[in-house]
C-alpha positions as CSV (number, residue, x, y, z in Angstrom):
1,M,-0.1,-0.1,0.4
2,I,2.7,2.4,1.1
3,K,4.7,2.1,-2.4
4,D,1.4,2.6,-4.0
5,S,1.2,5.7,-2.2
6,F,5.4,7.0,-3.0
7,K,4.3,5.3,-6.9
8,I,1.1,7.9,-7.1
9,L,2.5,10.7,-5.6
10,E,5.6,9.9,-8.0
11,F,8.1,10.1,-4.6
12,D,11.5,8.9,-6.6
13,K,11.1,11.9,-8.5
14,I,11.3,14.2,-5.9
15,R,13.6,12.6,-4.5
16,S,15.8,12.5,-7.7
17,R,15.0,16.9,-7.6
18,L,16.5,16.7,-4.6
19,R,19.2,14.8,-4.8
20,E,20.6,16.9,-8.1
21,H,20.6,20.0,-5.7
22,A,22.5,17.8,-3.3
23,T,27.0,20.0,-3.4
24,S,28.5,17.0,-2.0
25,N,28.7,13.3,-2.2
26,F,26.9,12.3,0.7
27,G,24.6,14.6,0.8
28,K,23.5,13.4,-2.9
29,E,23.2,9.6,-0.5
30,L,20.8,11.3,2.1
31,A,18.6,12.9,-0.5
32,A,18.8,9.0,-2.7
33,Q,17.6,7.6,0.5
34,I,15.4,9.7,2.1
35,E,11.6,8.9,2.9
36,P,8.5,10.7,4.8
37,D,7.8,11.0,8.2
38,D,5.0,10.2,10.5
39,D,6.8,11.7,14.2
40,F,4.9,15.1,13.7
41,E,8.0,16.7,16.6
42,N,10.4,15.5,13.3
43,I,8.5,17.0,10.7
44,R,8.2,20.1,12.8
45,R,11.4,20.6,13.1
46,N,12.4,19.3,10.0
47,L,10.8,22.0,8.1
48,E,12.1,24.9,9.8
49,L,14.9,23.4,8.9
50,T,14.5,23.9,5.6
51,T,11.9,27.3,6.0
52,E,15.9,28.8,7.3
53,A,17.3,27.4,4.5
54,V,14.8,29.0,1.9
55,K,15.1,31.9,3.2
56,I,19.3,31.8,2.8
57,F,19.2,30.7,-0.5
58,S,16.8,33.6,-1.5
59,F,19.6,35.9,-0.8
60,V,23.1,34.2,-0.5
61,S,24.2,30.6,-0.7
62,P,25.9,29.7,1.9
63,P,30.1,28.8,1.0
64,L,29.6,25.2,0.5
65,G,32.4,24.4,-1.8
66,G,35.4,22.7,-0.9
67,I,34.0,20.0,1.2
68,R,34.6,16.3,0.2
69,D,34.1,13.1,0.9
70,L,36.2,12.0,3.4
71,R,34.5,8.5,5.5
72,E,36.9,5.9,3.9
73,V,39.8,8.2,4.2
74,L,38.8,8.5,7.5
75,K,38.0,4.8,8.5
76,K,41.2,4.2,6.7
77,I,43.0,6.2,9.4
78,R,41.2,4.6,12.2
79,L,42.3,1.4,10.9
80,G,46.2,3.1,11.7
81,S,46.9,3.2,8.2
82,A,48.6,7.1,6.9
83,A,46.9,8.9,5.2
84,G,48.0,10.2,1.6
85,A,49.4,14.1,-0.4
86,E,45.7,13.2,-2.2
87,E,43.8,12.8,1.1
88,L,45.1,15.1,3.3
89,S,44.7,17.4,0.4
90,D,40.7,16.1,0.2
91,I,40.6,16.5,4.4
92,L,42.5,20.3,4.7
93,S,39.7,21.4,1.6
94,T,37.0,20.2,3.7
95,M,38.6,21.4,7.1
96,Y,38.9,25.4,5.3
97,A,35.1,25.0,4.6
98,M,34.3,24.3,7.9
99,R,35.2,26.8,8.5
100,Q,33.9,29.2,6.1
101,V,30.3,28.0,7.0
102,K,30.6,28.8,10.8
103,K,32.0,31.8,10.2
104,F,28.7,32.4,7.2
105,F,26.4,31.3,9.9
106,K,27.5,33.4,13.0
107,E,28.1,36.6,10.7
108,S,24.3,36.4,8.8
109,E,22.3,38.9,10.2
110,I,19.4,37.1,9.0
111,D,17.7,35.2,11.0
112,T,18.0,31.4,10.6
113,P,18.2,30.7,14.3
114,R,18.5,27.2,14.4
115,L,21.1,26.9,11.0
116,K,22.8,29.2,13.1
117,N,22.7,26.7,16.3
118,R,24.1,23.6,14.3
119,A,27.1,25.9,12.7
120,A,27.7,26.8,15.8
121,Q,28.9,23.2,16.7
122,I,31.4,22.8,13.7
123,E,34.6,22.1,15.4
124,I,37.5,24.2,14.4
125,L,40.6,22.5,14.6
126,G,43.0,24.8,14.1
127,N,46.6,22.9,14.9
128,L,45.3,20.2,13.0
129,E,44.4,22.3,10.2
130,R,48.1,24.2,10.3
131,R,49.6,20.1,11.0
132,I,48.4,19.3,7.0
133,E,49.4,23.0,6.3
134,N,53.0,21.8,6.9
135,T,52.4,18.9,5.2
136,I,51.6,19.5,2.0
137,D,51.6,22.2,-0.6
138,E,49.5,24.4,-2.9
139,H,49.4,21.7,-5.3
140,G,48.8,18.8,-3.2
141,A,52.2,17.5,-3.0
142,I,54.8,16.2,0.3
143,K,57.0,19.1,1.1
144,D,60.0,18.5,2.0
145,S,60.0,20.2,5.7
146,A,56.7,17.5,6.5
147,S,59.8,15.3,8.6
148,V,63.0,15.8,9.1
149,D,64.1,12.2,7.7
150,L,62.3,13.6,4.7
151,Q,64.1,17.1,4.1
152,K,67.0,14.4,4.6
153,I,66.1,11.6,2.1
154,R,65.1,14.1,-0.6
155,R,68.5,16.7,-0.2
156,E,70.2,13.1,-0.7
157,L,68.9,12.1,-3.7
158,R,68.9,15.8,-5.6
159,A,72.3,16.0,-4.9
160,A,72.4,12.3,-6.0
161,Q,70.4,12.9,-9.4
162,N,73.1,16.2,-9.7
163,R,75.8,13.5,-10.4
164,V,74.4,11.8,-12.8
165,K,73.2,14.5,-14.4
166,T,76.8,16.3,-14.7
167,E,78.3,12.6,-15.3
168,I,75.8,11.5,-18.4
169,F,76.9,15.6,-19.5
170,N,80.5,14.8,-19.4
171,I,80.4,11.8,-21.3
172,L,77.8,13.1,-24.1
173,H,80.2,16.2,-24.7
174,D,83.2,14.1,-24.3
175,A,84.9,14.3,-27.8
176,G,86.2,11.0,-27.1
177,N,82.7,9.4,-27.2
178,Q,81.1,11.4,-29.7
179,K,81.2,8.9,-32.2
180,Y,79.0,6.3,-30.4
181,F,76.3,8.8,-30.6
182,Q,73.0,9.0,-33.0
183,D,72.4,12.4,-31.0
184,A,73.7,14.3,-27.3
185,L,70.1,14.3,-26.2
186,V,68.9,12.4,-23.0
187,T,65.3,11.4,-22.6
188,M,64.1,9.2,-19.1
189,R,62.5,5.5,-19.5
190,G,60.8,5.7,-16.4
191,D,62.9,6.1,-13.9
192,R,66.5,5.9,-16.0
193,Y,68.4,8.2,-17.9
194,V,68.8,7.1,-22.1
195,I,71.0,7.9,-23.9
196,P,70.8,7.6,-28.0
197,V,74.2,4.6,-29.0
198,K,75.0,4.1,-32.9
199,L,73.6,0.6,-33.0
200,D,77.6,-0.3,-34.1
201,H,78.8,0.9,-30.8
202,K,76.7,-0.6,-27.7
203,S,79.1,-2.2,-26.5
204,K,81.2,0.1,-26.2
205,I,79.2,2.0,-23.6
206,P,77.4,-0.3,-20.8
207,G,75.1,-0.2,-19.4
208,I,71.5,-1.8,-20.2
209,V,69.8,-1.3,-24.3
210,H,65.8,-0.3,-23.4
211,D,64.9,0.5,-27.3
212,Q,66.4,-0.2,-30.7
213,S,65.6,1.7,-33.6
214,A,63.9,0.4,-36.7
215,T,66.3,1.4,-38.9
216,Q,69.3,-0.4,-37.1
217,S,71.3,3.0,-37.1
């Protein structure tokens, strides 16, 4: 009987329309799962919240951008795993959004007491924000300064890369080696530096053959 009523009322279409207006993945899921309520007090509270939301949006849109779905990464962290750079970036983006929403409702002069009360309960984790900011840069990459050990490893890695580049440059531009190379060019194959050695001289240059020209030159 209830299912027939839902069909007559086209309740699925209502849910679909609501889902389209949700701005986060979690919000879209909640919209898709919403069911009618028969508890008068719940209905009254929800209608009051809806009335306030309509009032807010008739003047301005709250700053809801930047909210990410953190359920999987938080579950991962609770199980003892470390979050990656992209996941930390999502957490930081969501924390910024939380801060902006809280500030928006605190400063808003629009009469929306219930929404303001909910926004006031948002906890701003300033120390955690700063720790993540000190860990990732604006591109979502882990900063060298994230830890002393990482800084040391990356410094040593850059030094080793510079030594390799210098050695390759010296090999390519050594007058005695010019006859071995097709061009004085260096390319990358994965994480390896590759130089173009003439086929008939490949035994003269130690290393691994990554590819061979179809012309055999």
